[in-house]
mmCIF file of the C-alpha atoms, coordinates in Angstrom:
data_MODEL
# 
_entry.id   MODEL 
# 
loop_
_atom_site.group_PDB 
_atom_site.id 
_atom_site.type_symbol 
_atom_site.label_atom_id 
_atom_site.label_alt_id 
_atom_site.label_comp_id 
_atom_site.label_asym_id 
_atom_site.label_entity_id 
_atom_site.label_seq_id 
_atom_site.pdbx_PDB_ins_code 
_atom_site.Cartn_x 
_atom_site.Cartn_y 
_atom_site.Cartn_z 
_atom_site.occupancy 
_atom_site.B_iso_or_equiv 
_atom_site.pdbx_formal_charge 
_atom_site.auth_seq_id 
_atom_site.auth_comp_id 
_atom_site.auth_asym_id 
_atom_site.auth_atom_id 
_atom_site.pdbx_PDB_model_num 
ATOM 1   C CA . UNK A 1 1   ? 0.116   -0.222 -0.054  1.00 0.00 ? 1   UNK A CA 1 
ATOM 2   C CA . UNK A 1 2   ? 1.526   3.109  -1.737  1.00 0.00 ? 2   UNK A CA 1 
ATOM 3   C CA . UNK A 1 3   ? 1.616   6.266  0.945   1.00 0.00 ? 3   UNK A CA 1 
ATOM 4   C CA . UNK A 1 4   ? 0.629   9.641  -0.387  1.00 0.00 ? 4   UNK A CA 1 
ATOM 5   C CA . UNK A 1 5   ? 1.063   13.083 1.618   1.00 0.00 ? 5   UNK A CA 1 
ATOM 6   C CA . UNK A 1 6   ? -1.208  15.185 1.166   1.00 0.00 ? 6   UNK A CA 1 
ATOM 7   C CA . UNK A 1 7   ? -0.150  19.188 2.352   1.00 0.00 ? 7   UNK A CA 1 
ATOM 8   C CA . UNK A 1 8   ? -2.218  22.080 3.205   1.00 0.00 ? 8   UNK A CA 1 
ATOM 9   C CA . UNK A 1 9   ? -0.682  25.634 3.335   1.00 0.00 ? 9   UNK A CA 1 
ATOM 10  C CA . UNK A 1 10  ? -1.856  28.767 5.308   1.00 0.00 ? 10  UNK A CA 1 
ATOM 11  C CA . UNK A 1 11  ? -5.316  30.030 6.179   1.00 0.00 ? 11  UNK A CA 1 
ATOM 12  C CA . UNK A 1 12  ? -6.575  26.277 5.321   1.00 0.00 ? 12  UNK A CA 1 
ATOM 13  C CA . UNK A 1 13  ? -7.306  25.339 9.164   1.00 0.00 ? 13  UNK A CA 1 
ATOM 14  C CA . UNK A 1 14  ? -10.013 27.927 8.541   1.00 0.00 ? 14  UNK A CA 1 
ATOM 15  C CA . UNK A 1 15  ? -11.818 26.553 5.876   1.00 0.00 ? 15  UNK A CA 1 
ATOM 16  C CA . UNK A 1 16  ? -15.912 26.481 6.358   1.00 0.00 ? 16  UNK A CA 1 
ATOM 17  C CA . UNK A 1 17  ? -15.715 29.931 7.665   1.00 0.00 ? 17  UNK A CA 1 
ATOM 18  C CA . UNK A 1 18  ? -13.467 31.816 5.402   1.00 0.00 ? 18  UNK A CA 1 
ATOM 19  C CA . UNK A 1 19  ? -14.777 33.055 2.718   1.00 0.00 ? 19  UNK A CA 1 
ATOM 20  C CA . UNK A 1 20  ? -17.165 30.098 1.185   1.00 0.00 ? 20  UNK A CA 1 
ATOM 21  C CA . UNK A 1 21  ? -18.096 32.372 -1.288  1.00 0.00 ? 21  UNK A CA 1 
ATOM 22  C CA . UNK A 1 22  ? -14.414 31.302 -2.898  1.00 0.00 ? 22  UNK A CA 1 
ATOM 23  C CA . UNK A 1 23  ? -13.543 28.306 -0.632  1.00 0.00 ? 23  UNK A CA 1 
ATOM 24  C CA . UNK A 1 24  ? -16.877 26.528 0.285   1.00 0.00 ? 24  UNK A CA 1 
ATOM 25  C CA . UNK A 1 25  ? -17.990 25.777 3.593   1.00 0.00 ? 25  UNK A CA 1 
ATOM 26  C CA . UNK A 1 26  ? -16.305 22.596 3.932   1.00 0.00 ? 26  UNK A CA 1 
ATOM 27  C CA . UNK A 1 27  ? -13.623 21.999 6.749   1.00 0.00 ? 27  UNK A CA 1 
ATOM 28  C CA . UNK A 1 28  ? -10.297 20.759 5.889   1.00 0.00 ? 28  UNK A CA 1 
ATOM 29  C CA . UNK A 1 29  ? -11.281 17.589 8.766   1.00 0.00 ? 29  UNK A CA 1 
ATOM 30  C CA . UNK A 1 30  ? -14.177 17.326 5.702   1.00 0.00 ? 30  UNK A CA 1 
ATOM 31  C CA . UNK A 1 31  ? -11.872 17.109 3.051   1.00 0.00 ? 31  UNK A CA 1 
ATOM 32  C CA . UNK A 1 32  ? -9.464  15.101 4.778   1.00 0.00 ? 32  UNK A CA 1 
ATOM 33  C CA . UNK A 1 33  ? -12.641 12.459 5.440   1.00 0.00 ? 33  UNK A CA 1 
ATOM 34  C CA . UNK A 1 34  ? -13.183 12.691 1.934   1.00 0.00 ? 34  UNK A CA 1 
ATOM 35  C CA . UNK A 1 35  ? -9.441  11.698 0.941   1.00 0.00 ? 35  UNK A CA 1 
ATOM 36  C CA . UNK A 1 36  ? -9.208  9.018  3.284   1.00 0.00 ? 36  UNK A CA 1 
ATOM 37  C CA . UNK A 1 37  ? -12.466 7.401  1.467   1.00 0.00 ? 37  UNK A CA 1 
ATOM 38  C CA . UNK A 1 38  ? -11.047 8.093  -2.034  1.00 0.00 ? 38  UNK A CA 1 
ATOM 39  C CA . UNK A 1 39  ? -7.263  6.334  -0.549  1.00 0.00 ? 39  UNK A CA 1 
ATOM 40  C CA . UNK A 1 40  ? -8.969  3.190  0.289   1.00 0.00 ? 40  UNK A CA 1 
ATOM 41  C CA . UNK A 1 41  ? -11.267 2.508  -2.785  1.00 0.00 ? 41  UNK A CA 1 
ATOM 42  C CA . UNK A 1 42  ? -7.064  3.291  -4.380  1.00 0.00 ? 42  UNK A CA 1 
ATOM 43  C CA . UNK A 1 43  ? -5.642  1.002  -1.708  1.00 0.00 ? 43  UNK A CA 1 
ATOM 44  C CA . UNK A 1 44  ? -3.434  3.968  -0.937  1.00 0.00 ? 44  UNK A CA 1 
ATOM 45  C CA . UNK A 1 45  ? -3.244  5.407  2.694   1.00 0.00 ? 45  UNK A CA 1 
ATOM 46  C CA . UNK A 1 46  ? -2.399  9.330  2.909   1.00 0.00 ? 46  UNK A CA 1 
ATOM 47  C CA . UNK A 1 47  ? -0.918  11.493 5.904   1.00 0.00 ? 47  UNK A CA 1 
ATOM 48  C CA . UNK A 1 48  ? -3.338  14.698 5.587   1.00 0.00 ? 48  UNK A CA 1 
ATOM 49  C CA . UNK A 1 49  ? -1.227  18.103 7.242   1.00 0.00 ? 49  UNK A CA 1 
ATOM 50  C CA . UNK A 1 50  ? -1.845  21.811 7.431   1.00 0.00 ? 50  UNK A CA 1 
ATOM 51  C CA . UNK A 1 51  ? 0.289   23.955 8.401   1.00 0.00 ? 51  UNK A CA 1 
ATOM 52  C CA . UNK A 1 52  ? 0.672   27.892 8.456   1.00 0.00 ? 52  UNK A CA 1 
ATOM 53  C CA . UNK A 1 53  ? 4.445   27.791 8.585   1.00 0.00 ? 53  UNK A CA 1 
ATOM 54  C CA . UNK A 1 54  ? 6.198   27.939 4.869   1.00 0.00 ? 54  UNK A CA 1 
ATOM 55  C CA . UNK A 1 55  ? 9.481   26.294 6.627   1.00 0.00 ? 55  UNK A CA 1 
ATOM 56  C CA . UNK A 1 56  ? 7.084   23.737 7.844   1.00 0.00 ? 56  UNK A CA 1 
ATOM 57  C CA . UNK A 1 57  ? 5.653   22.630 4.364   1.00 0.00 ? 57  UNK A CA 1 
ATOM 58  C CA . UNK A 1 58  ? 9.087   22.346 3.441   1.00 0.00 ? 58  UNK A CA 1 
ATOM 59  C CA . UNK A 1 59  ? 9.910   20.137 5.880   1.00 0.00 ? 59  UNK A CA 1 
ATOM 60  C CA . UNK A 1 60  ? 7.170   17.868 5.169   1.00 0.00 ? 60  UNK A CA 1 
ATOM 61  C CA . UNK A 1 61  ? 7.705   17.928 1.468   1.00 0.00 ? 61  UNK A CA 1 
ATOM 62  C CA . UNK A 1 62  ? 11.368  16.921 2.638   1.00 0.00 ? 62  UNK A CA 1 
ATOM 63  C CA . UNK A 1 63  ? 10.442  13.730 4.612   1.00 0.00 ? 63  UNK A CA 1 
ATOM 64  C CA . UNK A 1 64  ? 8.012   12.898 1.906   1.00 0.00 ? 64  UNK A CA 1 
ATOM 65  C CA . UNK A 1 65  ? 11.186  11.856 -0.145  1.00 0.00 ? 65  UNK A CA 1 
ATOM 66  C CA . UNK A 1 66  ? 12.055  8.998  2.504   1.00 0.00 ? 66  UNK A CA 1 
ATOM 67  C CA . UNK A 1 67  ? 8.076   8.028  3.510   1.00 0.00 ? 67  UNK A CA 1 
ATOM 68  C CA . UNK A 1 68  ? 5.727   8.611  0.563   1.00 0.00 ? 68  UNK A CA 1 
ATOM 69  C CA . UNK A 1 69  ? 5.770   7.604  -3.458  1.00 0.00 ? 69  UNK A CA 1 
ATOM 70  C CA . UNK A 1 70  ? 4.126   10.821 -4.088  1.00 0.00 ? 70  UNK A CA 1 
ATOM 71  C CA . UNK A 1 71  ? 2.198   14.105 -2.361  1.00 0.00 ? 71  UNK A CA 1 
ATOM 72  C CA . UNK A 1 72  ? -0.706  16.034 -3.110  1.00 0.00 ? 72  UNK A CA 1 
ATOM 73  C CA . UNK A 1 73  ? 0.008   20.184 -2.527  1.00 0.00 ? 73  UNK A CA 1 
ATOM 74  C CA . UNK A 1 74  ? -2.203  22.344 -1.811  1.00 0.00 ? 74  UNK A CA 1 
ATOM 75  C CA . UNK A 1 75  ? 0.482   25.571 -1.407  1.00 0.00 ? 75  UNK A CA 1 
ATOM 76  C CA . UNK A 1 76  ? -2.556  28.378 -0.671  1.00 0.00 ? 76  UNK A CA 1 
ATOM 77  C CA . UNK A 1 77  ? -1.240  31.609 -0.221  1.00 0.00 ? 77  UNK A CA 1 
ATOM 78  C CA . UNK A 1 78  ? 2.557   30.261 -0.299  1.00 0.00 ? 78  UNK A CA 1 
ATOM 79  C CA . UNK A 1 79  ? 1.335   29.335 -4.380  1.00 0.00 ? 79  UNK A CA 1 
ATOM 80  C CA . UNK A 1 80  ? 2.481   32.759 -5.470  1.00 0.00 ? 80  UNK A CA 1 
ATOM 81  C CA . UNK A 1 81  ? 5.365   33.682 -2.729  1.00 0.00 ? 81  UNK A CA 1 
ATOM 82  C CA . UNK A 1 82  ? 7.420   30.340 -2.616  1.00 0.00 ? 82  UNK A CA 1 
ATOM 83  C CA . UNK A 1 83  ? 10.450  29.978 -4.483  1.00 0.00 ? 83  UNK A CA 1 
ATOM 84  C CA . UNK A 1 84  ? 11.644  27.569 -1.699  1.00 0.00 ? 84  UNK A CA 1 
ATOM 85  C CA . UNK A 1 85  ? 8.587   25.423 -2.064  1.00 0.00 ? 85  UNK A CA 1 
ATOM 86  C CA . UNK A 1 86  ? 9.216   25.101 -5.853  1.00 0.00 ? 86  UNK A CA 1 
ATOM 87  C CA . UNK A 1 87  ? 13.443  24.123 -4.670  1.00 0.00 ? 87  UNK A CA 1 
ATOM 88  C CA . UNK A 1 88  ? 12.167  21.349 -2.467  1.00 0.00 ? 88  UNK A CA 1 
ATOM 89  C CA . UNK A 1 89  ? 9.637   19.641 -4.661  1.00 0.00 ? 89  UNK A CA 1 
ATOM 90  C CA . UNK A 1 90  ? 12.711  19.729 -7.473  1.00 0.00 ? 90  UNK A CA 1 
ATOM 91  C CA . UNK A 1 91  ? 14.451  17.956 -5.021  1.00 0.00 ? 91  UNK A CA 1 
ATOM 92  C CA . UNK A 1 92  ? 12.386  15.612 -3.368  1.00 0.00 ? 92  UNK A CA 1 
ATOM 93  C CA . UNK A 1 93  ? 11.811  14.226 -7.283  1.00 0.00 ? 93  UNK A CA 1 
ATOM 94  C CA . UNK A 1 94  ? 8.159   12.491 -5.984  1.00 0.00 ? 94  UNK A CA 1 
ATOM 95  C CA . UNK A 1 95  ? 5.161   12.962 -8.462  1.00 0.00 ? 95  UNK A CA 1 
ATOM 96  C CA . UNK A 1 96  ? 3.363   15.312 -7.481  1.00 0.00 ? 96  UNK A CA 1 
ATOM 97  C CA . UNK A 1 97  ? 0.192   17.623 -7.624  1.00 0.00 ? 97  UNK A CA 1 
ATOM 98  C CA . UNK A 1 98  ? -0.962  21.365 -7.379  1.00 0.00 ? 98  UNK A CA 1 
ATOM 99  C CA . UNK A 1 99  ? -4.615  21.637 -6.008  1.00 0.00 ? 99  UNK A CA 1 
ATOM 100 C CA . UNK A 1 100 ? -6.782  24.340 -5.415  1.00 0.00 ? 100 UNK A CA 1 
ATOM 101 C CA . UNK A 1 101 ? -9.852  24.805 -4.428  1.00 0.00 ? 101 UNK A CA 1 
ATOM 102 C CA . UNK A 1 102 ? -10.468 28.062 -5.948  1.00 0.00 ? 102 UNK A CA 1 
ATOM 103 C CA . UNK A 1 103 ? -9.461  28.586 -9.801  1.00 0.00 ? 103 UNK A CA 1 
ATOM 104 C CA . UNK A 1 104 ? -6.281  31.156 -8.988  1.00 0.00 ? 104 UNK A CA 1 
ATOM 105 C CA . UNK A 1 105 ? -6.052  32.580 -12.236 1.00 0.00 ? 105 UNK A CA 1 
ATOM 106 C CA . UNK A 1 106 ? -9.646  33.581 -12.372 1.00 0.00 ? 106 UNK A CA 1 
ATOM 107 C CA . UNK A 1 107 ? -9.208  35.736 -9.102  1.00 0.00 ? 107 UNK A CA 1 
ATOM 108 C CA . UNK A 1 108 ? -6.534  38.691 -8.449  1.00 0.00 ? 108 UNK A CA 1 
ATOM 109 C CA . UNK A 1 109 ? -4.045  39.647 -10.625 1.00 0.00 ? 109 UNK A CA 1 
ATOM 110 C CA . UNK A 1 110 ? -1.264  38.525 -8.697  1.00 0.00 ? 110 UNK A CA 1 
ATOM 111 C CA . UNK A 1 111 ? -3.210  34.670 -7.915  1.00 0.00 ? 111 UNK A CA 1 
ATOM 112 C CA . UNK A 1 112 ? -2.053  34.900 -11.571 1.00 0.00 ? 112 UNK A CA 1 
ATOM 113 C CA . UNK A 1 113 ? 1.736   33.113 -11.155 1.00 0.00 ? 113 UNK A CA 1 
ATOM 114 C CA . UNK A 1 114 ? 2.356   29.905 -9.209  1.00 0.00 ? 114 UNK A CA 1 
ATOM 115 C CA . UNK A 1 115 ? 6.249   29.314 -8.196  1.00 0.00 ? 115 UNK A CA 1 
ATOM 116 C CA . UNK A 1 116 ? 4.834   25.627 -7.776  1.00 0.00 ? 116 UNK A CA 1 
ATOM 117 C CA . UNK A 1 117 ? 3.375   24.683 -10.762 1.00 0.00 ? 117 UNK A CA 1 
ATOM 118 C CA . UNK A 1 118 ? 6.812   23.972 -13.009 1.00 0.00 ? 118 UNK A CA 1 
ATOM 119 C CA . UNK A 1 119 ? 7.856   21.976 -9.964  1.00 0.00 ? 119 UNK A CA 1 
ATOM 120 C CA . UNK A 1 120 ? 4.948   19.628 -10.257 1.00 0.00 ? 120 UNK A CA 1 
ATOM 121 C CA . UNK A 1 121 ? 3.685   16.864 -12.461 1.00 0.00 ? 121 UNK A CA 1 
ATOM 122 C CA . UNK A 1 122 ? -0.061  18.617 -13.172 1.00 0.00 ? 122 UNK A CA 1 
ATOM 123 C CA . UNK A 1 123 ? -2.880  21.252 -10.871 1.00 0.00 ? 123 UNK A CA 1 
ATOM 124 C CA . UNK A 1 124 ? -5.769  20.753 -10.141 1.00 0.00 ? 124 UNK A CA 1 
ATOM 125 C CA . UNK A 1 125 ? -7.754  23.656 -9.626  1.00 0.00 ? 125 UNK A CA 1 
ATOM 126 C CA . UNK A 1 126 ? -11.493 25.683 -9.523  1.00 0.00 ? 126 UNK A CA 1 
ATOM 127 C CA . UNK A 1 127 ? -13.505 21.826 -8.477  1.00 0.00 ? 127 UNK A CA 1 
ATOM 128 C CA . UNK A 1 128 ? -13.416 22.742 -4.629  1.00 0.00 ? 128 UNK A CA 1 
ATOM 129 C CA . UNK A 1 129 ? -13.121 19.762 -2.208  1.00 0.00 ? 129 UNK A CA 1 
ATOM 130 C CA . UNK A 1 130 ? -13.583 17.269 -5.246  1.00 0.00 ? 130 UNK A CA 1 
ATOM 131 C CA . UNK A 1 131 ? -9.766  18.962 -6.294  1.00 0.00 ? 131 UNK A CA 1 
ATOM 132 C CA . UNK A 1 132 ? -8.372  16.929 -4.211  1.00 0.00 ? 132 UNK A CA 1 
ATOM 133 C CA . UNK A 1 133 ? -10.095 13.605 -5.271  1.00 0.00 ? 133 UNK A CA 1 
ATOM 134 C CA . UNK A 1 134 ? -9.021  13.933 -8.362  1.00 0.00 ? 134 UNK A CA 1 
ATOM 135 C CA . UNK A 1 135 ? -5.757  14.610 -7.155  1.00 0.00 ? 135 UNK A CA 1 
ATOM 136 C CA . UNK A 1 136 ? -5.435  11.352 -5.658  1.00 0.00 ? 136 UNK A CA 1 
ATOM 137 C CA . UNK A 1 137 ? -6.837  9.395  -8.690  1.00 0.00 ? 137 UNK A CA 1 
ATOM 138 C CA . UNK A 1 138 ? -3.933  11.585 -11.133 1.00 0.00 ? 138 UNK A CA 1 
ATOM 139 C CA . UNK A 1 139 ? -1.072  10.790 -8.257  1.00 0.00 ? 139 UNK A CA 1 
ATOM 140 C CA . UNK A 1 140 ? -2.378  6.681  -8.333  1.00 0.00 ? 140 UNK A CA 1 
ATOM 141 C CA . UNK A 1 141 ? -1.321  7.047  -12.268 1.00 0.00 ? 141 UNK A CA 1 
ATOM 142 C CA . UNK A 1 142 ? 1.816   9.125  -11.755 1.00 0.00 ? 142 UNK A CA 1 
ATOM 143 C CA . UNK A 1 143 ? 2.922   6.255  -9.799  1.00 0.00 ? 143 UNK A CA 1 
ATOM 144 C CA . UNK A 1 144 ? 2.147   3.594  -11.739 1.00 0.00 ? 144 UNK A CA 1 
ATOM 145 C CA . UNK A 1 145 ? 4.077   5.259  -14.953 1.00 0.00 ? 145 UNK A CA 1 
ATOM 146 C CA . UNK A 1 146 ? 7.059   5.445  -13.041 1.00 0.00 ? 146 UNK A CA 1 
ATOM 147 C CA . UNK A 1 147 ? 9.389   3.007  -13.536 1.00 0.00 ? 147 UNK A CA 1 
# 
């Protein structure tokens, strides 16, 4: 059974109450439960985490190199600011999917650029919590394709 890290960045602990017209009404715990159900169906184990600290996300990405077969990352606001996340993703060389609940490119201009996008295999955005489920399907495909 493969382990997948699902890592969540700043302010995602406020889901359900933070700008529900953008991020929906599901809590992060609801999304974790959705992911656990999907992971079981895919015969995967997930390690689901959230932090508001960039360095912690970097540490977790590095930890994934020895502990996981792939990772799903919602970098949240660090998407648009963090070269450190980009570099960590490149260093671990694992299949990785970037996930966003909203569609960043359709929002404020500063959200149009992702530092993470060039370091992951793909980005899923604009599908709300379902994006995580799609991410688990995608990461399963990527893992199966690796030699």
